[in-house]
MIKOLMI-179039 format. One record per residue (C-alpha): residue number from 1; chain; x, y negated, z negated. Coordinates in steps of 0.02 Angstrom, whole numbers, plus 50000, padded with zeros to 5 digits. Layout:
REM MIKOLMI-179039
{node NUM, 'A', {X, Y, Z}}
...
***
This chain:
REM MIKOLMI-179039
{node 1, 'A', {49601, 48509, 47920}}
{node 2, 'A', {49530, 48392, 48054}}
{node 3, 'A', {49486, 48210, 48024}}
{node 4, 'A', {49401, 48075, 48124}}
{node 5, 'A', {49390, 47888, 48099}}
{node 6, 'A', {49216, 47815, 48069}}
{node 7, 'A', {49194, 47629, 48033}}
{node 8, 'A', {49378, 47618, 47988}}
{node 9, 'A', {49367, 47763, 47866}}
{node 10, 'A', {49451, 47930, 47895}}
{node 11, 'A', {49330, 48071, 47860}}
{node 12, 'A', {49356, 48259, 47860}}
{node 13, 'A', {49261, 48344, 48001}}
{node 14, 'A', {49323, 48524, 47983}}
{node 15, 'A', {49425, 48628, 47861}}
{node 16, 'A', {49501, 48801, 47868}}
{node 17, 'A', {49475, 48937, 47739}}
{node 18, 'A', {49624, 48885, 47632}}
{node 19, 'A', {49567, 48703, 47622}}
{node 20, 'A', {49390, 48759, 47582}}
{node 21, 'A', {49454, 48868, 47439}}
{node 22, 'A', {49538, 48713, 47367}}
{node 23, 'A', {49373, 48620, 47361}}
{node 24, 'A', {49389, 48519, 47521}}
{node 25, 'A', {49238, 48504, 47635}}
{node 26, 'A', {49178, 48406, 47788}}
{node 27, 'A', {49114, 48234, 47744}}
{node 28, 'A', {49248, 48194, 47615}}
{node 29, 'A', {49367, 48051, 47646}}
{node 30, 'A', {49547, 48089, 47686}}
{node 31, 'A', {49603, 47986, 47535}}
{node 32, 'A', {49498, 48088, 47415}}
{node 33, 'A', {49563, 48249, 47493}}
{node 34, 'A', {49745, 48198, 47472}}
{node 35, 'A', {49713, 48141, 47294}}
{node 36, 'A', {49650, 48316, 47256}}
{node 37, 'A', {49773, 48413, 47364}}
{node 38, 'A', {49927, 48304, 47404}}
{node 39, 'A', {50006, 48433, 47518}}
{node 40, 'A', {49855, 48445, 47633}}
{node 41, 'A', {49894, 48431, 47820}}
{node 42, 'A', {49775, 48332, 47930}}
{node 43, 'A', {49756, 48326, 48118}}
{node 44, 'A', {49653, 48209, 48225}}
{node 45, 'A', {49490, 48284, 48285}}
{node 46, 'A', {49459, 48298, 48472}}
{node 47, 'A', {49270, 48285, 48501}}
{node 48, 'A', {49289, 48306, 48690}}
{node 49, 'A', {49384, 48470, 48668}}
{node 50, 'A', {49255, 48528, 48541}}
{node 51, 'A', {49118, 48492, 48668}}
{node 52, 'A', {49207, 48590, 48804}}
{node 53, 'A', {49235, 48737, 48687}}
{node 54, 'A', {49051, 48738, 48637}}
{node 55, 'A', {48996, 48733, 48819}}
{node 56, 'A', {49114, 48878, 48857}}
{node 57, 'A', {49034, 48975, 48715}}
{node 58, 'A', {48862, 48939, 48788}}
{node 59, 'A', {48922, 49014, 48952}}
{node 60, 'A', {48992, 49163, 48856}}
{node 61, 'A', {48822, 49189, 48771}}
{node 62, 'A', {48747, 49215, 48943}}
{node 63, 'A', {48799, 49398, 48924}}
{node 64, 'A', {48649, 49417, 48807}}
{node 65, 'A', {48521, 49306, 48891}}
{node 66, 'A', {48517, 49173, 49028}}
{node 67, 'A', {48420, 49062, 48907}}
{node 68, 'A', {48575, 49005, 48813}}
{node 69, 'A', {48602, 48824, 48762}}
{node 70, 'A', {48728, 48726, 48661}}
{node 71, 'A', {48669, 48599, 48534}}
{node 72, 'A', {48677, 48423, 48609}}
{node 73, 'A', {48773, 48354, 48460}}
{node 74, 'A', {48914, 48421, 48352}}
{node 75, 'A', {48888, 48368, 48171}}
{node 76, 'A', {48983, 48390, 48010}}
{node 77, 'A', {48879, 48546, 47981}}
{node 78, 'A', {48957, 48627, 48132}}
{node 79, 'A', {48898, 48665, 48307}}
{node 80, 'A', {48774, 48794, 48361}}
{node 81, 'A', {48705, 48894, 48504}}
{node 82, 'A', {48521, 48930, 48536}}
{node 83, 'A', {48480, 49093, 48623}}
{node 84, 'A', {48308, 49152, 48677}}
{node 85, 'A', {48317, 49341, 48660}}
{node 86, 'A', {48139, 49371, 48719}}
{node 87, 'A', {48141, 49518, 48838}}
{node 88, 'A', {48329, 49548, 48824}}
{node 89, 'A', {48365, 49607, 48646}}
{node 90, 'A', {48307, 49785, 48685}}
{node 91, 'A', {48446, 49799, 48815}}
{node 92, 'A', {48572, 49797, 48671}}
{node 93, 'A', {48475, 49904, 48547}}
{node 94, 'A', {48376, 49766, 48461}}
{node 95, 'A', {48405, 49598, 48379}}
{node 96, 'A', {48514, 49666, 48240}}
{node 97, 'A', {48625, 49750, 48369}}
{node 98, 'A', {48642, 49586, 48463}}
{node 99, 'A', {48699, 49499, 48304}}
{node 100, 'A', {48825, 49636, 48265}}
{node 101, 'A', {48895, 49636, 48441}}
{node 102, 'A', {48907, 49445, 48448}}
{node 103, 'A', {48991, 49436, 48278}}
{node 104, 'A', {49121, 49565, 48331}}
{node 105, 'A', {49159, 49478, 48495}}
{node 106, 'A', {49167, 49305, 48416}}
{node 107, 'A', {49290, 49369, 48286}}
{node 108, 'A', {49404, 49429, 48425}}
{node 109, 'A', {49396, 49254, 48498}}
{node 110, 'A', {49442, 49177, 48330}}
{node 111, 'A', {49270, 49111, 48282}}
{node 112, 'A', {49166, 49133, 48126}}
{node 113, 'A', {48980, 49107, 48134}}
{node 114, 'A', {48815, 49118, 48041}}
{node 115, 'A', {48673, 49199, 48137}}
{node 116, 'A', {48487, 49213, 48115}}
{node 117, 'A', {48346, 49275, 48223}}
{node 118, 'A', {48175, 49193, 48203}}
{node 119, 'A', {48015, 49166, 48300}}
{node 120, 'A', {48057, 48983, 48340}}
{node 121, 'A', {48217, 48884, 48372}}
{node 122, 'A', {48181, 48770, 48224}}
{node 123, 'A', {48168, 48915, 48102}}
{node 124, 'A', {48322, 49003, 48173}}
{node 125, 'A', {48424, 48842, 48160}}
{node 126, 'A', {48373, 48815, 47979}}
{node 127, 'A', {48399, 48994, 47922}}
{node 128, 'A', {48570, 49006, 48005}}
{node 129, 'A', {48633, 48854, 47910}}
{node 130, 'A', {48545, 48859, 47742}}
{node 131, 'A', {48505, 49042, 47705}}
{node 132, 'A', {48652, 49134, 47629}}
{node 133, 'A', {48594, 49295, 47709}}
{node 134, 'A', {48642, 49223, 47879}}
{node 135, 'A', {48828, 49244, 47840}}
{node 136, 'A', {48826, 49428, 47889}}
{node 137, 'A', {48676, 49401, 48005}}
{node 138, 'A', {48491, 49384, 47965}}
{node 139, 'A', {48342, 49463, 48050}}
{node 140, 'A', {48182, 49441, 47951}}
{node 141, 'A', {48039, 49564, 47957}}
{node 142, 'A', {47870, 49503, 48016}}
{node 143, 'A', {47784, 49404, 47878}}
{node 144, 'A', {47943, 49356, 47785}}
{node 145, 'A', {47992, 49207, 47892}}
{node 146, 'A', {47872, 49076, 47823}}
{node 147, 'A', {47920, 49109, 47642}}
{node 148, 'A', {48105, 49103, 47688}}
{node 149, 'A', {48096, 48933, 47774}}
{node 150, 'A', {47985, 48855, 47639}}
{node 151, 'A', {48121, 48892, 47511}}
{node 152, 'A', {48255, 48797, 47610}}
{node 153, 'A', {48311, 48619, 47567}}
{node 154, 'A', {48236, 48475, 47666}}
{node 155, 'A', {48402, 48455, 47759}}
{node 156, 'A', {48350, 48611, 47854}}
{node 157, 'A', {48221, 48506, 47946}}
{node 158, 'A', {48353, 48430, 48062}}
{node 159, 'A', {48307, 48251, 48012}}
{node 160, 'A', {48481, 48186, 47973}}
{node 161, 'A', {48489, 48041, 47849}}
{node 162, 'A', {48301, 48049, 47820}}
{node 163, 'A', {48331, 48203, 47711}}
{node 164, 'A', {48412, 48094, 47578}}
{node 165, 'A', {48259, 47981, 47574}}
{node 166, 'A', {48145, 48131, 47549}}
{node 167, 'A', {48255, 48193, 47407}}
{node 168, 'A', {48249, 48020, 47328}}
{node 169, 'A', {48061, 48041, 47311}}
{node 170, 'A', {48079, 48213, 47234}}
{node 171, 'A', {48044, 48313, 47391}}
{node 172, 'A', {48184, 48440, 47379}}
{node 173, 'A', {48118, 48591, 47474}}
{node 174, 'A', {48027, 48617, 47637}}
{node 175, 'A', {47882, 48684, 47534}}
{node 176, 'A', {47866, 48515, 47447}}
{node 177, 'A', {47824, 48432, 47613}}
{node 178, 'A', {47724, 48577, 47687}}
{node 179, 'A', {47600, 48565, 47542}}
{node 180, 'A', {47560, 48383, 47577}}
{node 181, 'A', {47440, 48311, 47708}}
{node 182, 'A', {47530, 48275, 47871}}
{node 183, 'A', {47462, 48100, 47904}}
{node 184, 'A', {47530, 48017, 47744}}
{node 185, 'A', {47698, 48103, 47768}}
{node 186, 'A', {47709, 48038, 47947}}
{node 187, 'A', {47658, 47863, 47894}}
{node 188, 'A', {47785, 47855, 47752}}
{node 189, 'A', {47934, 47950, 47823}}
{node 190, 'A', {47904, 47949, 48012}}
{node 191, 'A', {47830, 48064, 48143}}
{node 192, 'A', {47996, 48156, 48165}}
{node 193, 'A', {47982, 48234, 47991}}
{node 194, 'A', {47810, 48305, 48031}}
{node 195, 'A', {47865, 48368, 48202}}
{node 196, 'A', {48018, 48455, 48129}}
{node 197, 'A', {47909, 48529, 47993}}
{node 198, 'A', {47793, 48606, 48121}}
{node 199, 'A', {47941, 48672, 48219}}
{node 200, 'A', {48021, 48756, 48070}}
{node 201, 'A', {47854, 48837, 48031}}
{node 202, 'A', {47845, 48913, 48205}}
{node 203, 'A', {47784, 48781, 48328}}
{node 204, 'A', {47852, 48812, 48504}}
{node 205, 'A', {48006, 48714, 48554}}
{node 206, 'A', {48085, 48721, 48726}}
{node 207, 'A', {48265, 48777, 48746}}
{node 208, 'A', {48357, 48687, 48886}}
{node 209, 'A', {48484, 48814, 48949}}
{node 210, 'A', {48654, 48751, 49002}}
{node 211, 'A', {48624, 48818, 49177}}
{node 212, 'A', {48458, 48836, 49271}}
{node 213, 'A', {48384, 49008, 49246}}
{node 214, 'A', {48344, 49092, 49413}}
{node 215, 'A', {48185, 49191, 49427}}
{node 216, 'A', {48271, 49336, 49514}}
{node 217, 'A', {48417, 49408, 49416}}
{node 218, 'A', {48492, 49577, 49375}}
{node 219, 'A', {48638, 49630, 49266}}
{node 220, 'A', {48746, 49777, 49214}}
{node 221, 'A', {48829, 49807, 49045}}
{node 222, 'A', {48980, 49920, 49065}}
{node 223, 'A', {49036, 50050, 48938}}
{node 224, 'A', {49217, 50011, 48981}}
{node 225, 'A', {49292, 49853, 49058}}
{node 226, 'A', {49342, 49853, 49241}}
{node 227, 'A', {49479, 49745, 49315}}
{node 228, 'A', {49501, 49781, 49502}}
{node 229, 'A', {49415, 49703, 49652}}
{node 230, 'A', {49364, 49877, 49714}}
{node 231, 'A', {49276, 49916, 49550}}
{node 232, 'A', {49187, 49748, 49550}}
{node 233, 'A', {49136, 49774, 49732}}
{node 234, 'A', {49054, 49939, 49685}}
{node 235, 'A', {48959, 49850, 49546}}
{node 236, 'A', {48904, 49715, 49668}}
{node 237, 'A', {48831, 49850, 49782}}
{node 238, 'A', {48728, 49918, 49637}}
{node 239, 'A', {48669, 49746, 49585}}
{node 240, 'A', {48624, 49699, 49763}}
{node 241, 'A', {48516, 49853, 49782}}
{node 242, 'A', {48419, 49809, 49624}}
{node 243, 'A', {48405, 49625, 49666}}
{node 244, 'A', {48349, 49653, 49845}}
{node 245, 'A', {48211, 49766, 49777}}
{node 246, 'A', {48153, 49621, 49667}}
{node 247, 'A', {48157, 49502, 49814}}
{node 248, 'A', {48059, 49624, 49922}}
{node 249, 'A', {47921, 49639, 49792}}
{node 250, 'A', {47912, 49449, 49783}}
{node 251, 'A', {47908, 49430, 49973}}
{node 252, 'A', {48062, 49319, 49977}}
{node 253, 'A', {48240, 49326, 50039}}
{node 254, 'A', {48400, 49254, 49968}}
{node 255, 'A', {48475, 49093, 50032}}
{node 256, 'A', {48604, 49084, 49893}}
{node 257, 'A', {48672, 49218, 49778}}
{node 258, 'A', {48781, 49195, 49624}}
{node 259, 'A', {48889, 49329, 49544}}
{node 260, 'A', {48939, 49307, 49361}}
{node 261, 'A', {49071, 49413, 49277}}
{node 262, 'A', {49093, 49405, 49089}}
{node 263, 'A', {49271, 49442, 49037}}
{node 264, 'A', {49322, 49526, 48875}}
{node 265, 'A', {49420, 49370, 48827}}
{node 266, 'A', {49259, 49267, 48825}}
{node 267, 'A', {49284, 49178, 48991}}
{node 268, 'A', {49151, 49178, 49127}}
{node 269, 'A', {49192, 49175, 49312}}
{node 270, 'A', {49069, 49142, 49453}}
{node 271, 'A', {49065, 49172, 49640}}
{node 272, 'A', {48929, 49106, 49756}}
{node 273, 'A', {48881, 49146, 49935}}
{node 274, 'A', {48753, 49067, 50049}}
{node 275, 'A', {48658, 49119, 50204}}
{node 276, 'A', {48584, 49017, 50346}}
{node 277, 'A', {48416, 49102, 50332}}
{node 278, 'A', {48328, 49207, 50202}}
{node 279, 'A', {48404, 49381, 50195}}
{node 280, 'A', {48380, 49548, 50110}}
{node 281, 'A', {48516, 49635, 50210}}
{node 282, 'A', {48618, 49724, 50077}}
{node 283, 'A', {48764, 49768, 50192}}
{node 284, 'A', {48781, 49590, 50257}}
{node 285, 'A', {48770, 49512, 50083}}
{node 286, 'A', {48897, 49636, 50015}}
{node 287, 'A', {49019, 49591, 50155}}
{node 288, 'A', {49005, 49406, 50110}}
{node 289, 'A', {49048, 49444, 49928}}
{node 290, 'A', {49192, 49562, 49969}}
{node 291, 'A', {49281, 49427, 50068}}
{node 292, 'A', {49313, 49324, 49911}}
{node 293, 'A', {49316, 49452, 49770}}
{node 294, 'A', {49506, 49438, 49763}}
{node 295, 'A', {49483, 49257, 49707}}
{node 296, 'A', {49379, 49313, 49557}}
{node 297, 'A', {49504, 49329, 49415}}
{node 298, 'A', {49446, 49473, 49302}}
{node 299, 'A', {49579, 49437, 49170}}
{node 300, 'A', {49602, 49587, 49055}}
{node 301, 'A', {49437, 49661, 49109}}
{node 302, 'A', {49253, 49629, 49141}}
{node 303, 'A', {49117, 49712, 49037}}
{node 304, 'A', {48958, 49623, 49096}}
{node 305, 'A', {48913, 49581, 49276}}
{node 306, 'A', {48758, 49483, 49328}}
{node 307, 'A', {48690, 49439, 49500}}
{node 308, 'A', {48556, 49308, 49530}}
{node 309, 'A', {48468, 49224, 49676}}
{node 310, 'A', {48452, 49039, 49629}}
{node 311, 'A', {48387, 48993, 49802}}
{node 312, 'A', {48258, 49097, 49894}}
{node 313, 'A', {48136, 49073, 50038}}
{node 314, 'A', {47983, 49169, 50096}}
{node 315, 'A', {48031, 49319, 50203}}
{node 316, 'A', {47900, 49429, 50283}}
{node 317, 'A', {47928, 49618, 50290}}
{node 318, 'A', {48024, 49675, 50443}}
{node 319, 'A', {47947, 49792, 50572}}
{node 320, 'A', {48050, 49951, 50582}}
{node 321, 'A', {48075, 50026, 50756}}
{node 322, 'A', {48003, 50192, 50812}}
{node 323, 'A', {48132, 50330, 50829}}
{node 324, 'A', {48313, 50304, 50779}}
{node 325, 'A', {48358, 50149, 50880}}
{node 326, 'A', {48404, 50003, 50767}}
{node 327, 'A', {48310, 49840, 50778}}
{node 328, 'A', {48409, 49704, 50869}}
{node 329, 'A', {48475, 49574, 50748}}
{node 330, 'A', {48507, 49390, 50768}}
{node 331, 'A', {48693, 49413, 50799}}
{node 332, 'A', {48755, 49235, 50772}}
{node 333, 'A', {48681, 49218, 50597}}
{node 334, 'A', {48793, 49346, 50508}}
{node 335, 'A', {48942, 49268, 50597}}
{node 336, 'A', {48891, 49094, 50537}}
{node 337, 'A', {48874, 49159, 50360}}
{node 338, 'A', {49049, 49232, 50366}}
{node 339, 'A', {49124, 49074, 50440}}
{node 340, 'A', {49045, 48958, 50312}}
{node 341, 'A', {49095, 49075, 50170}}
{node 342, 'A', {49276, 49075, 50229}}
{node 343, 'A', {49296, 48894, 50288}}
{node 344, 'A', {49165, 48800, 50189}}
{node 345, 'A', {48995, 48739, 50246}}
{node 346, 'A', {49060, 48563, 50282}}
{node 347, 'A', {49187, 48632, 50407}}
{node 348, 'A', {49064, 48727, 50517}}
{node 349, 'A', {48951, 48629, 50633}}
{node 350, 'A', {48857, 48643, 50796}}
{node 351, 'A', {48826, 48535, 50947}}
{node 352, 'A', {48653, 48461, 50968}}
{node 353, 'A', {48585, 48366, 51118}}
{node 354, 'A', {48583, 48177, 51120}}
{node 355, 'A', {48486, 48064, 51237}}
{node 356, 'A', {48625, 48011, 51354}}
{node 357, 'A', {48669, 48045, 51537}}
{node 358, 'A', {48854, 48011, 51504}}
{node 359, 'A', {48932, 48186, 51486}}
{node 360, 'A', {49043, 48151, 51335}}
{node 361, 'A', {48897, 48071, 51244}}
{node 362, 'A', {48765, 48201, 51285}}
{node 363, 'A', {48802, 48300, 51127}}
{node 364, 'A', {48850, 48264, 50948}}
{node 365, 'A', {48920, 48370, 50808}}
{node 366, 'A', {48793, 48408, 50670}}
{node 367, 'A', {48796, 48515, 50512}}
{node 368, 'A', {48764, 48696, 50550}}
{node 369, 'A', {48599, 48701, 50455}}
{node 370, 'A', {48534, 48532, 50517}}
{node 371, 'A', {48373, 48533, 50614}}
{node 372, 'A', {48392, 48490, 50798}}
{node 373, 'A', {48303, 48332, 50852}}
{node 374, 'A', {48203, 48353, 51013}}
{node 375, 'A', {48273, 48245, 51154}}
{node 376, 'A', {48221, 48209, 51331}}
{node 377, 'A', {48296, 48318, 51467}}
{node 378, 'A', {48470, 48257, 51510}}
{node 379, 'A', {48562, 48310, 51669}}
{node 380, 'A', {48725, 48276, 51579}}
{node 381, 'A', {48691, 48409, 51450}}
{node 382, 'A', {48812, 48557, 51474}}
{node 383, 'A', {48674, 48685, 51446}}
{node 384, 'A', {48597, 48646, 51617}}
{node 385, 'A', {48601, 48808, 51716}}
{node 386, 'A', {48730, 48827, 51852}}
{node 387, 'A', {48592, 48856, 51979}}
{node 388, 'A', {48529, 48678, 51958}}
{node 389, 'A', {48566, 48540, 52082}}
{node 390, 'A', {48713, 48477, 51980}}
{node 391, 'A', {48793, 48618, 51879}}
{node 392, 'A', {48906, 48573, 51735}}
{node 393, 'A', {49076, 48648, 51692}}
{node 394, 'A', {49091, 48769, 51548}}
{node 395, 'A', {49228, 48667, 51469}}
{node 396, 'A', {49243, 48478, 51451}}
{node 397, 'A', {49412, 48406, 51407}}
{node 398, 'A', {49419, 48316, 51239}}
{node 399, 'A', {49431, 48155, 51339}}
{node 400, 'A', {49442, 48124, 51528}}
{node 401, 'A', {49622, 48131, 51590}}
{node 402, 'A', {49680, 48007, 51724}}
{node 403, 'A', {49736, 48083, 51889}}
{node 404, 'A', {49809, 48020, 52052}}
{node 405, 'A', {49692, 48058, 52199}}
{node 406, 'A', {49679, 48019, 52385}}
{node 407, 'A', {49513, 48015, 52481}}
{node 408, 'A', {49496, 47976, 52668}}
{node 409, 'A', {49338, 47870, 52646}}
{node 410, 'A', {49273, 47774, 52494}}
{node 411, 'A', {49126, 47889, 52454}}
{node 412, 'A', {49209, 48054, 52502}}
{node 413, 'A', {49289, 48178, 52382}}
{node 414, 'A', {49478, 48175, 52368}}
{node 415, 'A', {49583, 48279, 52489}}
{node 416, 'A', {49713, 48307, 52354}}
{node 417, 'A', {49747, 48252, 52174}}
{node 418, 'A', {49891, 48258, 52052}}
{node 419, 'A', {49855, 48318, 51875}}
{node 420, 'A', {49987, 48337, 51740}}
{node 421, 'A', {50124, 48320, 51870}}
{node 422, 'A', {50057, 48455, 51986}}
{node 423, 'A', {49990, 48411, 52161}}
{node 424, 'A', {49835, 48512, 52205}}
{node 425, 'A', {49758, 48520, 52378}}
{node 426, 'A', {49567, 48521, 52386}}
{node 427, 'A', {49495, 48664, 52490}}
{node 428, 'A', {49310, 48637, 52453}}
{node 429, 'A', {49211, 48497, 52373}}
{node 430, 'A', {49031, 48450, 52330}}
{node 431, 'A', {48961, 48281, 52280}}
{node 432, 'A', {48947, 48146, 52236}}
{node 433, 'A', {48832, 48148, 52085}}
{node 434, 'A', {48810, 47969, 52029}}
{node 435, 'A', {48790, 47929, 51843}}
{node 436, 'A', {48752, 47749, 51803}}
{node 437, 'A', {48821, 47670, 51644}}
{node 438, 'A', {48715, 47640, 51489}}
{node 439, 'A', {48675, 47457, 51512}}
{node 440, 'A', {48654, 47425, 51326}}
{node 441, 'A', {48835, 47473, 51295}}
{node 442, 'A', {48905, 47356, 51428}}
{node 443, 'A', {49080, 47433, 51429}}
{node 444, 'A', {49073, 47563, 51569}}
{node 445, 'A', {49066, 47580, 51758}}
{node 446, 'A', {48961, 47686, 51874}}
{node 447, 'A', {49036, 47859, 51899}}
{node 448, 'A', {49036, 47972, 52052}}
{node 449, 'A', {49065, 48154, 52001}}
{node 450, 'A', {49133, 48288, 52121}}
{node 451, 'A', {49151, 48475, 52102}}
{node 452, 'A', {49311, 48526, 52192}}
{node 453, 'A', {49403, 48689, 52220}}
{node 454, 'A', {49588, 48702, 52256}}
{node 455, 'A', {49674, 48826, 52373}}
{node 456, 'A', {49698, 48953, 52231}}
{node 457, 'A', {49511, 48955, 52191}}
{node 458, 'A', {49519, 48851, 52032}}
{node 459, 'A', {49373, 48730, 52013}}
{node 460, 'A', {49376, 48558, 51934}}
{node 461, 'A', {49255, 48420, 51889}}
{node 462, 'A', {49323, 48250, 51945}}
{node 463, 'A', {49248, 48078, 51945}}
{node 464, 'A', {49289, 47907, 52012}}
{node 465, 'A', {49263, 47771, 51882}}
{node 466, 'A', {49187, 47625, 51976}}
{node 467, 'A', {49125, 47592, 52152}}
{node 468, 'A', {49225, 47520, 52295}}
{node 469, 'A', {49169, 47342, 52324}}
{node 470, 'A', {49102, 47324, 52145}}
{node 471, 'A', {49250, 47375, 52038}}
{node 472, 'A', {49420, 47293, 52070}}
{node 473, 'A', {49523, 47453, 52055}}
{node 474, 'A', {49423, 47616, 52039}}
{node 475, 'A', {49518, 47752, 51948}}
{node 476, 'A', {49504, 47942, 51959}}
{node 477, 'A', {49487, 48060, 51810}}
{node 478, 'A', {49477, 48246, 51778}}
{node 479, 'A', {49335, 48280, 51656}}
{node 480, 'A', {49308, 48468, 51652}}
{node 481, 'A', {49353, 48642, 51711}}
{node 482, 'A', {49237, 48773, 51783}}
{node 483, 'A', {49256, 48955, 51733}}
***
């Protein structure tokens, strides 16, 4: 038996079968329960754990339909799930088959439930709680639903404490209110009573699923559970083929895919992949999934697998080549997808140009999917071709390294320099290329850059920081290496 404290009073919130057989029920005070059954054992209720368990059950119910939601509040009457079976019940053999399968699976998880299928959420909620036929599972034939809900007590309207007020005025059944004009009922008892009445009689009512429902989704129900990554990978290939066909008909490609596996123990596991542009390439998408399938814990087996595309973008049909030669692909994009899937999107970036002539400031690191901002042409940008007047090295050092250098005249390249303890003689040199400082920063000197080659043919990019006659002690630095 579980109890909670409300306004300083300990109240029973749940009982097991033994306590119920002794006449105990939710809503009674703990003192009354112990007066009737002195040996009763009570435990503190944990509403947060109840909420988590109900949310987990809503995820579990996704095996039947993606439109599965948990009730926002857990009351003394229990907690419930709302499932929209429109378009999915036939996959399991009909609504009665869904009820039978859900009851069997819930029993294995240790749950007991009352189930009803109706044309509206309000009617299903009421029948599941107040119609005794819902204990084994209730599916009403067409035309029987209205009579069934009219016979229910007014508490079936989901109006909370207002039900007691209706009963005080002799309105015991839903039919007692349904027979009266709506306006006087709304004026006397509130608009909520009328709205709930219309909903129990079949008015549409939205179901807010626990997770957004993607437009493009496919699933497989397995006759026997599978438990290995190889088996799941084969299922992913089948699901991808079906999903890509859907995407092709819609003229879109996937930017994000989500794989859901429903385990036999009731748990749900998910695995997501993303792409840098819309894609319908089955082989590429399958490779992205296979990389992380080992992380997807199948438990004691998986019996339902679903694949959805929560994010898509327009993708025009591709022109196939004539003959047997394959079309050239954008090679870097599959590589980027694999890197971001393995390392995480926040760990993969790219260099974009920045308006600066100072070499180490001519680029910045940006997210891999960020749009490049157009900038003015910068001679310090490393992408300048080597045939230009001032070619740039392929590799810049993380930061310029100080060197010792000797030049015969102030504006001439050095005849030799010492870098990392090694003295290198200069055989050829070109320069200088003068780069003025950014005046708005005010913390730099003018630089003279030289391209030099030592006697072994290695080429370096050196610069003198400062000008003779303007800077007290110009220093030399090695900034980059040519290939």
